[in-house]
C-alpha positions in Angstrom: -25.9 7.9 -20.9 -23.3 10.0 -19.0 -20.0 8.3 -18.5 -16.9 9.5 -16.6 -13.3 8.3 -17.3 -10.3 9.2 -15.2 -6.6 8.5 -15.2 -6.3 8.2 -19.0 -3.8 9.3 -21.7 -5.1 11.2 -24.8 -4.8 8.1 -27.0 -7.0 6.2 -24.7 -9.6 8.9 -24.5 -9.6 8.9 -28.4 -10.2 5.1 -28.4 -13.0 5.2 -25.9 -14.7 8.2 -27.6 -14.9 6.2 -30.8 -15.9 2.9 -29.2 -18.6 4.5 -27.0 -19.7 7.2 -29.4 -23.4 6.7 -28.6 -22.8 7.9 -25.0 -21.7 11.2 -23.5 -18.2 10.9 -22.2 -16.3 13.0 -19.8 -12.5 12.6 -19.4 -10.0 13.7 -16.8 -6.4 12.6 -16.8 -6.1 12.8 -13.0 -7.3 10.5 -10.3 -10.8 11.2 -8.8 -10.4 13.6 -5.9 -12.1 16.5 -4.1 -10.9 19.0 -6.8 -12.7 17.1 -9.7 -15.5 15.0 -8.1 -18.1 17.6 -8.9 -17.4 17.1 -12.6 -18.6 13.6 -12.3 -21.7 14.0 -10.1 -24.2 13.3 -12.8 -22.5 10.2 -14.2 -24.3 6.8 -14.6 -21.0 5.0 -15.3 -17.5 5.8 -13.8 -14.3 4.2 -15.0 -11.1 4.6 -13.0 -7.7 3.1 -12.4 -5.9 2.3 -9.2 -5.2 5.8 -8.0 -8.8 6.8 -7.7 -10.2 6.0 -4.3 -14.0 5.3 -4.7 -15.2 5.8 -1.1 -18.8 5.7 0.3 -18.5 9.5 0.7 -17.6 9.9 -2.9 -20.5 7.7 -4.1 -22.9 9.7 -2.0 -22.1 12.7 -4.2 -22.9 10.7 -7.4 -26.6 9.8 -6.9 -27.0 8.5 -10.6 -24.0 6.2 -10.4 -24.9 2.6 -11.3 -21.7 1.1 -12.6 -18.0 1.4 -11.6 -15.8 -0.1 -14.3 -12.4 -0.3 -13.0 -9.6 -0.8 -15.5 -7.7 -3.0 -13.1 -7.9 -6.5 -11.8 -7.7 -5.5 -8.1 -10.6 -3.6 -6.5 -9.1 -2.6 -3.2 -9.4 1.0 -4.2 -13.2 0.8 -4.2 -15.5 0.5 -1.2 -17.1 -2.8 -2.3 -19.4 -3.0 0.8 -20.8 0.5 0.1 -21.4 -0.6 -3.6 -23.4 -3.5 -2.4 -25.5 -1.2 -0.1 -26.1 1.3 -2.9 -26.8 -1.1 -5.6 -23.8 0.0 -7.7 -22.4 -2.7 -10.0 -18.6 -3.1 -10.2 -16.7 -4.7 -13.1 -13.0 -5.2 -13.4 -10.5 -6.5 -16.0 -9.6 -9.9 -14.6 -7.0 -10.7 -17.3 -4.9 -8.3 -19.3 -1.4 -8.4 -18.1 -0.5 -12.0 -17.1 2.3 -12.1 -19.7 3.2 -8.5 -19.1 3.5 -8.7 -15.3 5.3 -12.1 -15.3 7.9 -10.6 -17.8 8.4 -7.6 -15.6 8.8 -9.9 -12.6 11.8 -11.5 -14.3 13.1 -8.1 -15.3 13.3 -7.3 -11.6 14.8 -10.7 -10.7 17.5 -10.4 -13.4 18.3 -6.8 -12.4 19.1 -8.1 -8.8 20.6 -11.5 -9.7 23.0 -10.0 -12.2 23.3 -6.5 -10.8 22.1 -4.9 -14.0 21.0 -1.6 -12.3 24.3 -1.4 -10.3 26.3 -2.2 -13.4 24.6 0.6 -15.3 25.3 3.1 -12.5 28.9 2.0 -12.1 29.5 2.3 -15.9 28.1 5.9 -15.9 30.4 6.8 -13.1 33.4 5.3 -14.8 33.8 2.5 -12.2 35.0 -0.9 -13.5 35.2 -2.9 -10.2 33.7 -6.2 -11.4 34.3 -7.9 -8.1 31.5 -5.8 -6.6 29.1 -6.8 -9.5 29.3 -10.6 -9.2 25.9 -12.0 -9.6 24.5 -15.6 -9.5 22.9 -18.0 -12.1 19.2 -18.7 -12.0 19.7 -22.2 -13.3 19.3 -24.6 -10.5 17.9 -22.1 -8.0 14.5 -22.4 -6.3 11.8 -19.8 -6.8 8.8 -19.7 -4.5 5.6 -18.4 -6.3 3.0 -17.2 -3.8 -0.2 -17.3 -5.9 -0.4 -19.6 -8.8 -3.1 -17.8 -10.7 -2.9 -16.4 -14.2 0.3 -14.3 -13.5 1.9 -16.8 -11.2 1.6 -19.6 -13.8 3.3 -17.5 -16.4 6.1 -16.7 -13.8 6.4 -20.5 -13.3 6.7 -21.1 -17.1 9.4 -18.5 -17.5 11.2 -19.9 -14.4 11.2 -23.4 -15.9 12.7 -22.0 -19.0 15.6 -20.8 -16.9 15.8 -24.4 -15.5 14.8 -23.3 -12.0 13.1 -25.4 -9.4 9.7 -24.1 -8.6 7.5 -24.2 -5.4 4.0 -22.7 -5.5 1.7 -21.9 -2.7 -2.0 -21.4 -3.5 -5.4 -22.2 -1.9 -6.5 -23.8 -5.2 -4.2 -26.6 -6.4 -4.2 -28.2 -9.9 -2.1 -31.3 -9.6 -2.3 -32.0 -13.3 -1.0 -28.6 -14.2 1.8 -28.9 -11.6 2.9 -32.2 -13.3 2.6 -30.7 -16.8 4.6 -27.5 -15.9 7.0 -29.2 -13.6 6.5 -27.5 -10.2 5.4 -28.6 -6.8 2.8 -27.1 -4.4 4.2 -26.4 -0.9 2.9 -24.8 2.3 4.0 -21.2 2.8 6.4 -22.1 5.6 8.2 -24.6 3.5 8.3 -22.3 0.4 9.9 -19.5 2.4 12.6 -21.8 3.9 13.6 -23.4 0.6 13.4 -20.6 -1.9 16.2 -18.5 -3.2 13.7 -16.1 -4.6 10.2 -15.4 -3.4 7.7 -13.7 -5.7 4.2 -12.5 -4.7 1.3 -12.8 -7.1 -1.8 -12.6 -4.9 -4.5 -9.9 -4.6 -4.7 -7.8 -1.4 -7.3 -8.5 1.3 -7.5 -7.6 4.9 -6.8 -11.2 5.7 -3.3 -11.1 4.0 -2.3 -7.7 5.2 1.4 -7.9 5.9 1.5 -11.5 4.8 5.3 -11.0 4.6 6.2 -9.7 8.1 9.2 -10.0 10.4 8.5 -13.6 11.3 8.1 -14.7 7.7 11.2 -12.7 6.5 13.1 -14.5 9.3 11.9 -17.8 7.9 13.5 -17.1 4.4 17.0 -18.3 3.4 19.6 -15.7 4.4 20.4 -13.6 1.3 17.3 -14.6 -0.6 15.4 -12.1 -2.9 11.9 -10.9 -2.4 9.9 -9.8 -5.5 6.6 -7.9 -5.2 4.6 -7.0 -8.3 1.2 -7.6 -6.5 0.2 -5.1 -3.8 2.4 -3.1 -1.5 0.4 -3.9 1.7 1.3 -7.6 1.4 4.7 -6.7 2.8 5.5 -4.9 6.2 7.7 -2.1 4.9 9.4 -1.5 8.3 10.3 -5.3 8.5 11.5 -5.2 4.9 13.9 -2.4 5.6 15.2 -4.2 8.7 15.7 -7.5 6.7 17.7 -5.7 4.0 19.8 -3.8 6.6 20.6 -7.0 8.5 21.4 -9.0 5.4 18.6 -11.4 6.0 17.4 -10.4 2.5 19.9 -10.1 -0.3 17.7 -7.8 -2.2 14.2 -6.7 -3.1 12.5 -6.1 -6.5 9.4 -3.9 -5.9 6.9 -2.6 -8.4 4.5 -1.7 -5.5 5.0 -0.1 -2.1 2.8 0.1 0.9 1.1 3.5 0.8 2.6 4.3 -2.6 0.0 7.0 -3.2 1.9 9.1 -0.7 4.9 9.3 -3.1 2.7 10.8 -5.9 1.2 13.3 -3.4 4.5 14.1 -1.6 4.7 17.7 -2.8 1.2 18.5 -1.7 1.8 16.7 1.7 4.7 19.1 2.4 2.2 22.0 2.6 -0.1 20.4 5.2 0.1 18.8 8.6 0.6 15.0 8.5 0.4 12.2 11.0 3.6 10.7 12.4 2.8 7.4 10.7 2.5 9.1 7.2 5.9 10.7 7.7 7.3 7.4 8.8 5.9 5.8 5.6 7.5 8.4 3.4 10.8 8.0 5.1 10.7 4.2 4.7 9.9 4.7 1.0 13.0 7.0 0.6 15.2 4.6 2.4 14.0 1.6 0.3 14.3 3.3 -3.0 17.7 4.7 -2.2 19.2 1.3 -1.4 21.5 -0.3 -4.0 20.1 -3.7 -3.2 16.5 -2.6 -4.2 15.2 -2.2 -7.7 12.0 -0.2 -7.6 9.7 0.5 -10.6 6.7 2.8 -9.9 3.7 0.4 -10.3 4.8 -0.1 -13.9 4.6 -3.9 -14.3 1.3 -3.8 -16.2 2.4 -1.0 -18.5 3.0 -2.4 -22.0 1.2 -1.2 -25.2 -0.5 -4.6 -25.6 -1.7 -4.7 -22.0 -3.1 -1.2 -22.1 -5.0 -2.1 -25.3 -6.4 -5.2 -23.7 -7.6 -3.2 -20.7 -9.5 -0.7 -23.0 -11.1 -3.5 -25.0 -12.3 -5.3 -21.9 -13.5 -2.1 -20.3 -15.7 -1.3 -23.3 -17.0 -4.8 -23.3 -17.8 -4.5 -19.6 -19.7 -1.3 -20.1 -21.6 -2.4 -23.2 -22.6 -5.7 -21.6 -23.9 -3.8 -18.5 -25.9 -1.5 -20.7 -27.6 -4.5 -22.2 -28.3 -5.9 -18.8 -25.6 -8.7 -19.1 -23.2 -9.5 -16.3 -19.6 -9.5 -17.6 -16.6 -9.6 -15.2 -18.9 -8.3 -12.5 -17.3 -8.1 -9.0 -20.6 -6.6 -7.6 
């Protein structure tokens, strides 16, 4: 069976070559795009990460494709409706980084609450003005967790370890778990009003596009922190910049940005005509990343050795199960 794998490091390729040795594997460290699509036209299975956009047009050029095994939890980079129409199965990795992303969430929170990033920069510059680096304790503060799934629950556990008060907003509520872990479910409006820190842990969908917009940012406590390790399009970037500039937000910890692929492609974009909105998006990115009240990591929250290994193990299991006719972690 022909299988194509993209967006992989060499050690990952070596692991997959051994684990799937009975199949013919093709590797490319880049994301799927016009320059390498032809190399994967005869694949039965395609495995990608989040930078590969699997469109209906791309699938049309892969007539043998029967399974897309994404090495991510989210599937918003794949045209799911087109997969349904074409009879292409899609499998994901539903759980690999709940500990990893939760820990990264608190790395962002602590960087902002204790000015870790600013302290580092000041020290390198030989500046010792501690009055400008006064942070605040997490103990006794309220954190609002939007999305109390696997990652959100680990964020809650860590927050309780810091003796924080926790509010959670989720469509599905487990009262027993709330009592056990010591948090309370709240409506989104209440969570925004009462939280000193708001952290996003929900998947992206068209229904929650710009969930955090101007109106919801205005509902938050003045000076509160916003943390996003979920998906960039959950937050209206223009509104976020305005809230930071006005002081409505005290800071933002971001592992994702709306239209973040543009940052990776910026050099190529300079050599072609772009829409006004694309240029605006790039400008907003530069404004955000350049602010000293923003800590930005480049979609790196998932990136631990342990999480990467779990991703590969689950991906192999997904492919092997599909080859046996078994449905495992199937989205489509």
